[in-house]
A tleap script that builds the chain and sets N, CA, C and O, in Angstrom:
source leaprc.protein.ff14SB
mol = sequence {
  NMET ILE ASP PRO MET LEU GLU ASP LEU ALA
  ARG SER PRO PRO PRO ARG THR PRO SER PRO
  GLU ILE GLN PRO LEU GLN PRO THR LYS GLU
  ARG ASN GLY PRO ALA LYS ARG GLU HIE GLN
  GLY ARG LYS ILE HIE CYS TRP ASP CYS TYR
  CYS TYR ARG TYR ASN CYS TYR CYS TYR ARG
  TYR ASN CYS CCYS
}
set mol.1.N position { 47.177 6.373 -24.138 }
set mol.1.CA position { 45.869 6.093 -23.603 }
set mol.1.C position { 45.586 5.650 -22.016 }
set mol.1.O position { 46.157 4.698 -21.484 }
set mol.2.N position { 44.789 6.344 -21.476 }
set mol.2.CA position { 44.931 5.974 -19.826 }
set mol.2.C position { 43.878 4.740 -20.085 }
set mol.2.O position { 43.036 4.443 -20.931 }
set mol.3.N position { 44.488 4.115 -18.693 }
set mol.3.CA position { 43.710 2.886 -18.112 }
set mol.3.C position { 42.537 3.064 -17.712 }
set mol.3.O position { 42.392 3.866 -16.790 }
set mol.4.N position { 41.301 2.360 -18.287 }
set mol.4.CA position { 39.770 2.543 -17.833 }
set mol.4.C position { 40.109 2.428 -16.380 }
set mol.4.O position { 39.770 3.408 -15.718 }
set mol.5.N position { 40.711 1.438 -15.717 }
set mol.5.CA position { 40.419 1.214 -14.002 }
set mol.5.C position { 41.333 2.556 -13.543 }
set mol.5.O position { 41.312 2.603 -12.313 }
set mol.6.N position { 41.939 3.402 -13.972 }
set mol.6.CA position { 42.546 4.673 -13.301 }
set mol.6.C position { 41.400 5.645 -13.641 }
set mol.6.O position { 41.006 6.445 -12.793 }
set mol.7.N position { 40.864 5.585 -14.871 }
set mol.7.CA position { 40.000 6.619 -15.130 }
set mol.7.C position { 38.636 6.297 -14.054 }
set mol.7.O position { 38.267 7.262 -13.385 }
set mol.8.N position { 38.100 5.350 -13.926 }
set mol.8.CA position { 37.436 4.991 -12.715 }
set mol.8.C position { 37.721 5.736 -11.391 }
set mol.8.O position { 36.945 6.573 -10.929 }
set mol.9.N position { 38.914 5.366 -10.798 }
set mol.9.CA position { 39.348 5.822 -9.729 }
set mol.9.C position { 39.143 7.317 -9.581 }
set mol.9.O position { 38.510 7.884 -8.690 }
set mol.10.N position { 39.849 7.910 -10.709 }
set mol.10.CA position { 39.987 9.237 -10.744 }
set mol.10.C position { 38.580 9.859 -10.678 }
set mol.10.O position { 38.458 10.916 -10.059 }
set mol.11.N position { 37.422 9.248 -11.309 }
set mol.11.CA position { 36.016 9.667 -11.268 }
set mol.11.C position { 35.307 9.533 -9.957 }
set mol.11.O position { 34.492 10.401 -9.643 }
set mol.12.N position { 35.565 8.451 -9.110 }
set mol.12.CA position { 34.885 8.191 -7.904 }
set mol.12.C position { 35.529 9.145 -6.770 }
set mol.12.O position { 36.707 9.500 -6.721 }
set mol.13.N position { 34.584 9.451 -5.950 }
set mol.13.CA position { 35.065 10.440 -4.628 }
set mol.13.C position { 36.069 9.356 -3.925 }
set mol.13.O position { 36.017 8.193 -4.326 }
set mol.14.N position { 36.704 9.605 -3.200 }
set mol.14.CA position { 37.426 9.115 -1.980 }
set mol.14.C position { 36.612 8.243 -1.203 }
set mol.14.O position { 35.419 8.378 -1.476 }
set mol.15.N position { 36.866 7.355 -0.287 }
set mol.15.CA position { 36.006 6.787 0.386 }
set mol.15.C position { 36.071 7.134 1.662 }
set mol.15.O position { 37.150 7.057 2.251 }
set mol.16.N position { 34.927 7.572 2.301 }
set mol.16.CA position { 34.785 8.594 3.738 }
set mol.16.C position { 35.042 7.224 4.617 }
set mol.16.O position { 34.736 6.035 4.531 }
set mol.17.N position { 35.783 8.077 5.517 }
set mol.17.CA position { 36.494 7.468 6.842 }
set mol.17.C position { 35.689 8.359 8.082 }
set mol.17.O position { 35.468 9.561 7.931 }
set mol.18.N position { 35.388 7.806 9.003 }
set mol.18.CA position { 34.908 8.645 10.298 }
set mol.18.C position { 36.316 9.166 10.826 }
set mol.18.O position { 37.355 8.506 10.810 }
set mol.19.N position { 36.154 10.584 11.340 }
set mol.19.CA position { 37.272 10.885 12.072 }
set mol.19.C position { 37.516 10.117 13.560 }
set mol.19.O position { 36.503 9.808 14.187 }
set mol.20.N position { 38.701 9.837 14.076 }
set mol.20.CA position { 38.690 9.562 15.256 }
set mol.20.C position { 37.972 10.494 16.300 }
set mol.20.O position { 37.276 10.220 17.277 }
set mol.21.N position { 38.371 11.666 15.770 }
set mol.21.CA position { 37.963 12.725 17.300 }
set mol.21.C position { 36.519 13.018 17.261 }
set mol.21.O position { 35.962 13.654 18.157 }
set mol.22.N position { 35.859 12.513 16.131 }
set mol.22.CA position { 34.205 12.708 16.051 }
set mol.22.C position { 33.502 11.491 16.706 }
set mol.22.O position { 33.404 10.397 16.151 }
set mol.23.N position { 32.992 11.801 18.016 }
set mol.23.CA position { 31.957 11.081 18.794 }
set mol.23.C position { 30.717 10.476 18.599 }
set mol.23.O position { 29.793 11.197 18.974 }
set mol.24.N position { 30.365 9.356 18.121 }
set mol.24.CA position { 28.887 9.354 17.807 }
set mol.24.C position { 28.088 9.671 18.857 }
set mol.24.O position { 28.477 9.463 20.006 }
set mol.25.N position { 26.999 10.157 18.620 }
set mol.25.CA position { 26.055 10.884 19.575 }
set mol.25.C position { 25.373 9.589 20.309 }
set mol.25.O position { 25.397 8.428 19.903 }
set mol.26.N position { 24.707 10.137 21.596 }
set mol.26.CA position { 24.188 9.022 22.202 }
set mol.26.C position { 22.686 8.815 21.951 }
set mol.26.O position { 21.956 9.639 21.401 }
set mol.27.N position { 22.358 7.752 22.367 }
set mol.27.CA position { 20.795 7.695 21.671 }
set mol.27.C position { 19.936 8.668 22.311 }
set mol.27.O position { 20.157 8.947 23.489 }
set mol.28.N position { 18.934 9.252 21.655 }
set mol.28.CA position { 17.887 10.541 22.520 }
set mol.28.C position { 17.488 9.923 23.622 }
set mol.28.O position { 17.663 10.779 24.489 }
set mol.29.N position { 17.084 9.026 24.107 }
set mol.29.CA position { 16.400 8.885 25.254 }
set mol.29.C position { 17.564 8.944 26.524 }
set mol.29.O position { 17.381 9.371 27.664 }
set mol.30.N position { 18.752 8.398 25.965 }
set mol.30.CA position { 19.722 8.612 27.352 }
set mol.30.C position { 20.322 10.214 27.307 }
set mol.30.O position { 20.745 10.711 28.351 }
set mol.31.N position { 20.327 10.870 26.223 }
set mol.31.CA position { 20.643 12.190 26.189 }
set mol.31.C position { 19.618 13.142 26.725 }
set mol.31.O position { 19.924 14.186 27.299 }
set mol.32.N position { 18.473 12.770 26.529 }
set mol.32.CA position { 17.405 13.718 27.121 }
set mol.32.C position { 17.129 13.339 28.553 }
set mol.32.O position { 16.457 14.088 29.262 }
set mol.33.N position { 17.578 12.307 28.966 }
set mol.33.CA position { 17.043 11.925 30.237 }
set mol.33.C position { 18.024 12.320 30.942 }
set mol.33.O position { 18.895 12.985 30.382 }
set mol.34.N position { 18.169 11.928 32.750 }
set mol.34.CA position { 19.093 12.383 33.517 }
set mol.34.C position { 20.457 11.766 33.181 }
set mol.34.O position { 20.503 10.615 32.746 }
set mol.35.N position { 21.544 12.474 33.364 }
set mol.35.CA position { 22.853 11.973 33.002 }
set mol.35.C position { 23.467 11.124 33.867 }
set mol.35.O position { 23.387 11.354 35.073 }
set mol.36.N position { 24.143 10.065 33.409 }
set mol.36.CA position { 24.984 9.229 34.215 }
set mol.36.C position { 26.355 9.703 34.387 }
set mol.36.O position { 27.156 8.804 34.641 }
set mol.37.N position { 26.751 10.688 34.325 }
set mol.37.CA position { 28.113 10.996 34.277 }
set mol.37.C position { 28.511 12.051 35.443 }
set mol.37.O position { 27.771 12.833 36.040 }
set mol.38.N position { 29.777 11.856 35.572 }
set mol.38.CA position { 30.251 13.131 36.777 }
set mol.38.C position { 31.275 14.059 35.852 }
set mol.38.O position { 31.865 13.808 34.801 }
set mol.39.N position { 31.235 15.100 36.598 }
set mol.39.CA position { 32.376 15.892 35.963 }
set mol.39.C position { 32.863 16.928 36.874 }
set mol.39.O position { 32.155 17.845 37.290 }
set mol.40.N position { 34.181 16.742 37.193 }
set mol.40.CA position { 35.256 17.651 38.336 }
set mol.40.C position { 34.287 17.045 39.707 }
set mol.40.O position { 33.969 17.974 40.449 }
set mol.41.N position { 33.797 15.745 40.146 }
set mol.41.CA position { 33.294 15.361 41.183 }
set mol.41.C position { 32.127 15.948 41.393 }
set mol.41.O position { 31.823 16.238 42.550 }
set mol.42.N position { 31.384 16.191 40.486 }
set mol.42.CA position { 29.833 16.663 40.966 }
set mol.42.C position { 28.927 16.071 39.483 }
set mol.42.O position { 29.247 16.020 38.296 }
set mol.43.N position { 27.791 15.714 40.166 }
set mol.43.CA position { 26.511 15.034 39.276 }
set mol.43.C position { 26.431 15.928 38.365 }
set mol.43.O position { 26.412 17.083 38.792 }
set mol.44.N position { 26.355 15.730 36.760 }
set mol.44.CA position { 25.760 16.445 35.945 }
set mol.44.C position { 24.468 16.061 35.685 }
set mol.44.O position { 24.176 14.877 35.513 }
set mol.45.N position { 23.341 17.318 35.622 }
set mol.45.CA position { 22.065 16.817 35.958 }
set mol.45.C position { 21.285 16.499 34.661 }
set mol.45.O position { 20.316 15.743 34.740 }
set mol.46.N position { 21.730 17.149 33.203 }
set mol.46.CA position { 21.503 16.895 32.217 }
set mol.46.C position { 22.463 16.790 31.215 }
set mol.46.O position { 23.554 16.966 31.757 }
set mol.47.N position { 22.625 16.553 29.803 }
set mol.47.CA position { 23.570 16.523 28.993 }
set mol.47.C position { 23.783 17.946 28.663 }
set mol.47.O position { 24.955 18.247 28.436 }
set mol.48.N position { 22.907 18.882 28.588 }
set mol.48.CA position { 23.394 20.111 28.460 }
set mol.48.C position { 24.078 20.949 29.236 }
set mol.48.O position { 24.451 22.066 28.880 }
set mol.49.N position { 24.347 20.244 30.762 }
set mol.49.CA position { 25.153 20.560 31.794 }
set mol.49.C position { 26.351 20.751 31.372 }
set mol.49.O position { 26.740 20.096 30.405 }
set mol.50.N position { 27.330 21.832 32.098 }
set mol.50.CA position { 28.749 21.770 32.097 }
set mol.50.C position { 29.298 22.310 33.184 }
set mol.50.O position { 28.460 22.938 33.832 }
set mol.51.N position { 30.349 22.319 33.638 }
set mol.51.CA position { 30.900 22.656 35.163 }
set mol.51.C position { 31.840 23.696 34.476 }
set mol.51.O position { 32.397 23.526 33.391 }
set mol.52.N position { 31.920 24.667 35.177 }
set mol.52.CA position { 33.116 25.825 35.166 }
set mol.52.C position { 33.976 26.302 36.066 }
set mol.52.O position { 34.010 27.494 35.761 }
set mol.53.N position { 34.692 26.162 36.970 }
set mol.53.CA position { 35.418 26.210 37.935 }
set mol.53.C position { 34.477 26.251 39.003 }
set mol.53.O position { 34.176 27.237 39.674 }
set mol.54.N position { 33.982 24.934 39.111 }
set mol.54.CA position { 33.243 24.163 40.176 }
set mol.54.C position { 31.813 24.764 40.187 }
set mol.54.O position { 31.093 24.451 41.136 }
set mol.55.N position { 31.437 25.403 39.452 }
set mol.55.CA position { 29.806 25.699 39.298 }
set mol.55.C position { 29.442 25.292 38.091 }
set mol.55.O position { 30.138 25.317 37.076 }
set mol.56.N position { 27.993 24.792 38.234 }
set mol.56.CA position { 27.291 24.076 37.112 }
set mol.56.C position { 26.411 25.087 36.200 }
set mol.56.O position { 25.830 26.023 36.749 }
set mol.57.N position { 26.336 24.923 35.052 }
set mol.57.CA position { 25.862 25.740 34.063 }
set mol.57.C position { 25.226 24.976 33.061 }
set mol.57.O position { 25.819 23.969 32.673 }
set mol.58.N position { 23.940 25.313 32.480 }
set mol.58.CA position { 23.205 24.401 31.539 }
set mol.58.C position { 22.622 25.351 30.651 }
set mol.58.O position { 22.281 26.485 30.989 }
set mol.59.N position { 22.510 24.848 29.464 }
set mol.59.CA position { 21.946 25.833 28.126 }
set mol.59.C position { 20.557 25.761 28.247 }
set mol.59.O position { 19.887 26.500 27.526 }
set mol.60.N position { 19.856 24.804 29.234 }
set mol.60.CA position { 18.471 24.806 29.380 }
set mol.60.C position { 18.153 25.497 30.509 }
set mol.60.O position { 18.901 25.500 31.487 }
set mol.61.N position { 16.718 26.311 30.461 }
set mol.61.CA position { 16.349 27.319 31.487 }
set mol.61.C position { 16.247 26.437 32.740 }
set mol.61.O position { 15.654 25.362 32.645 }
set mol.62.N position { 16.892 26.896 34.142 }
set mol.62.CA position { 16.403 26.446 35.474 }
set mol.62.C position { 16.873 24.848 35.493 }
set mol.62.O position { 16.314 24.158 36.346 }
set mol.63.N position { 17.684 24.305 34.775 }
set mol.63.CA position { 18.137 22.789 35.157 }
set mol.63.C position { 18.672 22.764 36.382 }
set mol.63.O position { 18.148 22.160 37.319 }
set mol.64.N position { 19.737 23.408 36.462 }
set mol.64.CA position { 20.874 23.295 37.744 }
set mol.64.C position { 20.282 24.227 38.734 }
set mol.64.O position { 20.838 24.412 39.817 }
savepdb mol mol.pdb
quit
């Protein structure tokens, strides 16, 4: 006969632990406002900007 405690454990899903590589999102006010971060020595205009080979690119139209 199976122990009832083990049976409950087998039925319940494992507890969820957040992965360390997933970063929590910033608050929307900060994400949509002007960015306060530097990348490759240049100011990033908004949170959708990124630098590639010292040029700034953005997913938004006409940000940079």
